[in-house]
N, C-alpha and C positions, 0 to 999 in steps of 0.2 A: 671458256673465251675469252684471252686476255680483255680486259677492258680499255677503250681509246680515249676514256674519257682527260679530256687534260685540267686536272683540278688549280691550276690558276684562275679556268674561266669558267665557271659551277655554275651559271647565268647567264641566262641570254642578255640580260644586262650584261656582265660580263665583257660577253661577243661585242656586244653594238663597242660599248668603247674601247675596246681593243681593232676593231675595225676601224673606228673614228680617226687615229692613229697611224694604221696600214694604208689607207687608200685615199686616194688627193678627194680633196673637200668637193669639185664634183659632182665625182664618181657617189661618193656618202651622202652627199643632198639627195641625189636621182634614188639609192637605195633608199633614204631615211623619209623623206621629204612624201606630202601631202600634194593638195588641190588650195586652191587657193588659200584661206587659214588655217589650216593643217585641224578645223573643228573636228571632220567626220576620223581622222587618222587615229585620235585620242580617243573621240566619242565610244571605234568599235571595240579599244582594251579597258578604258573603264566601267562597259558596261554590260562585257563578260564577268568583270573584279566585282559587279555587283550583285553575283549569283553566289548565293548560301550554302551550307553541302550539308547534311547532321549524319555524324556516325553513327551507328551499331555497333556496341564493344560486346555484349553478351551475348553472341549469336555462334551457333554453330560454323566455323569458318575456313576455308578452304586461301589457299596462295591465288595471288589473281593472274588471270589469263589475261592477252595483250590482243592476242590471237580476235580477227574480225573477218567474217565473210563477207567480201564484197563483187558482185557481179560473178559471180560463180570460182571467183579466184578467195582465197585464207589469206591473208597478210597478217604479220607480224603484228601490227601496232595499228591504231587505228587514227595513223592521221598518215600524210604523202605531200607530196613533196609540190610546191604549188607553178605553176609557167610563169615564168619575169622572161621580161625581152631585158634585151643586151646586155647579158650577164658576165660578159666576161667583159663588158669596161668597170665591172666591181673586182673582179680579180678573172685572170686569166684562167679560163678551158672551167669557168665555172658548172655550165652544162655536165661536160665528163665526170668531172667530180662529183656533184649531188648524186647524175643517176647511176655513178659505180656503188657511189655507197645504198642508195634506195636499192639498189639490184641484191648487193650483199646482206641487208639487214628485210629482205622479204616486203617493202613499201613500194607506192605509185609516186613515179616520179610524170611529169604532164610540163612534154617540151611543148611550147610556144614557137610559134610561125616566125615571131622578130625576136628570137633568141642566135646565140652565136653558133649553137653545133646542129648538123642537119640533123636531120630524120634515120636518115641511114643508119648515122655513127652514134648515136643514141640507142637507137634498135641494135646496133651493133652489143653494144656494153650491156643491153637488162634484158640479151635474146630476148627480143621481142615483148617484152612487158609493157613497157614505159606506153603512157597517154598521151599525144597531142591531140594542144588545142590549136584552133582553125579559124586565123584570124578572118572575116569571111573578102576572099576576091574580090574585087569588081569581074574582070573578066570570067566568063563562063569554064574559059577552058583551062584557066591553070586551076580554079576550086577541083577541077574534073584530075589533073595531076599528080594535084597534091592528093590527095584522096588516093588513086592509086598508087602513089608512094608508099602512104600509110598502112595503105593493107597490104602491100608485097612488103611490106616490113613486119608484120604479123603484127601490127598495137593493135590493140584487143577495145581501146573505147575511147574514141571522139567526142572535143570539149567541144562544143562552139560558144563564141560569147559576145555577150548581151550587150555588154554595158561599157562600148565604147563607137555608140556614134558619133564622137566627136572629141578628140583628147584634150582631158583632162586640164584646165587654165594651172600652171604649177610654177609660182613666179620663181621660183630657189632653178628649174633650169634656164630658165626663160632669160636669166643674168649668165647662167652659164655656159647660153650656148646653147643647152642639150636639147633643146623643143623635138625636133627630129630634122633631121641625121646631126649627130653630135660633132662638134670642130673645136679645134685647138686654139681659144683666144690665146694671147701673152698672158693672161693671169691662169687657165688653166693650167698652159707649161711651167709657171713658176710653181704651180700648186704638185704637178706633177713632178717638177724636184726635188721639192721638201720630200718626197715618199720614193727614198733611190731605189726600196726591195719590188715597191707595184711596179715601179719604172722598168725596170732592168728584166720581170717574167714578161714584160707587157712587149717592150722592145725582142724580145726572145719566140715570143708569140707569134708576133704580128699584131696588125689592126683586125679591133674586130669588127665581123662581117655578118649580116644576115644568110647565115649557109643555107636555110633550105629554099632560101629565093632566087638565090647565084643562075638555078638554071633558066629563072626570069627575067633577068639583068643583063641591057646591056654591058659590053664591059666596059671596061675603065672608067666607072661617071666619076662627074667630080660631085663634090659635095650639093652643090645648088643642086644639080641633074639626080641624085640619090630623092633630095628633096622633095621635085615633083615626081618622081617615078615610083617615092612610097603613096603620094598621095594619087595620082592616079588610081595604084592597082590596090589601094582596099577603099574597100564601101560596109564601113563597122555596121550600118541600121541597120539588124535584123527584121527581120517581115516572114508572116507565115506561106509562102510562100517560096520564099528560099529555106527556110527550115525542111517543107514539102520536097523541094529537089534533094539537102542531102541525105533524109532521112531514104529518098529512094534509091541514091546513089552510093548510103554507107547502110552495112548488113550487122555492121558489130553496135557495138552497144556503143546510144547515144548521150550523151550532157549536155545541159545547155549550164552555161556561167553568166553570171551577171544578174540573175531574175531576185527580187526581192519582193514581188509583190503579189496577192491571192492573183488578180487579173490571169498575169505572167505565167503561173504555176499551174494552169488553167488551160491553160495553150497549150504548156510545156506536155500536160497529160494529152491531152486531144491531140496533140498532134504520135505521142506514140513514143513522144522519147522516153529512156529510161531512167534520170536521172537528173538532178540540181541539186548546180551548188550556188549557195546562197552568198553571195560575192558581192561589195561595192570598189571592188577594187584596190583594197589596201587601205582606203580612204583618201583614191587619185583621182577619183572624176567628177562627181558631186559631193562639194560640203556641206550643202543644205542637206542633205539625208538624215536615212533612218542608219543607227547603229545598226552590223548586220543580229549579232543575238536577236535583239529584238525583233526581226524579219521570222528569226528562223521559232522563235517563242511564236508569231502568229500563223505561221504558213504549216507547222510538223503538225499540230490538232488536227487540221482540217484532209491534208496530204498523207500523212505518214502511213499511208495500208493504198494508195494511190503512184505512189514516184519516191524511187532514192537519194532521199534527201542529205545532201551534202556540206559545207558550212566554211569557207576562208573568210578571212581579214580578222585582224586584234588579236590572232591570239598569237601567243609570245613565247607558253610553255607548258608543259607537262598542268599545271593545274587548270591552266584554262583549257586544253583539250575537257578535264574530266566535267568542269563545268558546262563545255556546250556539247560535250556526250548528254549530261543529264538532263538538259534542255529537247534531247530531240533527237540529233545528229544522227546520221547513220556512220556520220565518218567525217573528217577534216582534215585544212589541210592546211600549208603554213609557209610562208611564201618568204617575208622579210628575216625570220627567222634563222632560216637557209642559209642565203646570202650573208649574215653579220657572222657568219658559221666559219666559212670558207672567205669570206672578207680577211677576218680576225686568221685565220689558222692556215689558210690555202689546201694544197691537198691530204691533211689531216678533217678540215674543218666538217664535212658531212659526216662522217663516221662518227666524231663527239658532241655532234648537232642532235642525228639519230639518238646514240646510246644515252645522254645525259636527258633526253624527253621520256625515253623508257623509262628511266630511273625516277624521273621525277611523276610522271603519272604512277608508277607501278606504287609507289611511297602513299602516294593520296589515295590508292584503292586498297591498301593494306591498312590503313588512318581509319576508313570510311568502315571496312569488313564489306568490302566487294570484290568476289567471288571474278566475278565478271562484268566484261565490259557494259552489258546490257545491265547490268544492276546500277548501275550510278543512278538511273531516270530514279531508283524509287530514294535516293537524298536528296532527293530536292526541297529545297526549302520552299515553300510554296507564299 
């Protein structure tokens, strides 16, 4: 297969810089920012990069294989595309672009409830191989209907979100009028005009909408009415009873995302969940929290044989994936990295980012003499 890497942008840092020049300031700051003072968003990546791996050169070595089995499906790489809300704010048709790339390269794509593509659209693109992340609706009827749609679409994995009992305090988004929902202030209009390519693409594709939620929304909502609708529709705080009801309703694999404590992982195991994604929402919820890699190091030794352990937040490249896998993660997810790719390169961004990550990870494994992903655990410098 011909390589689809754009050699002008061989790193995530290059994609980020390009994205900053391609999309309006308010969209880039929504993508790039954390909460409060951005302490945790920086700490997530910095703590991952504190991890050291030691190679063994004089061994009987075979070329590395990236294939990884997860929930009975063999994926071609040990990473997937994390769920992100308002994706079309960054670049039109982002969910469709990324879902198509994920299907092509056989990695999981997770669709967020508040993304800008519908369950049915993503299911069609991925032939039913995507995952769905549920923001917990306050109305039980809405929950049941969404789960019915996910089941009818054939999606195998449901992800429930634990870390949004409230929306994070995000100063940039507040200044830009993007807290919820987005609105075009004069400043935002000026910034959009400075990015004519983005503006033209957005104009041609139409204003972003919460496509999955459209059946439950009154028609012709104003921005203020939409804000009230969102506030009244979601009840972000999970508890045991809510999880039990979802477990009873959902017969596929059930994963909880956003848990970082041993207490929460024990609850997840006791409630019969199949997996956990250790995450702090990419540093967008709790600035005073722990880096996700430190949570992984605590959780993995205790629960490695009891539940599938995955991680996102702070992972920016193939070397980071190797570091996280060496600490025990069964799988990893990246969010901002893929959105930098699409924002920078449009319809080519998904393919480019996946191939870049595969190449980076393969090089690390080659250098360490790791033939299998699981061998990375043996290379960890303790």
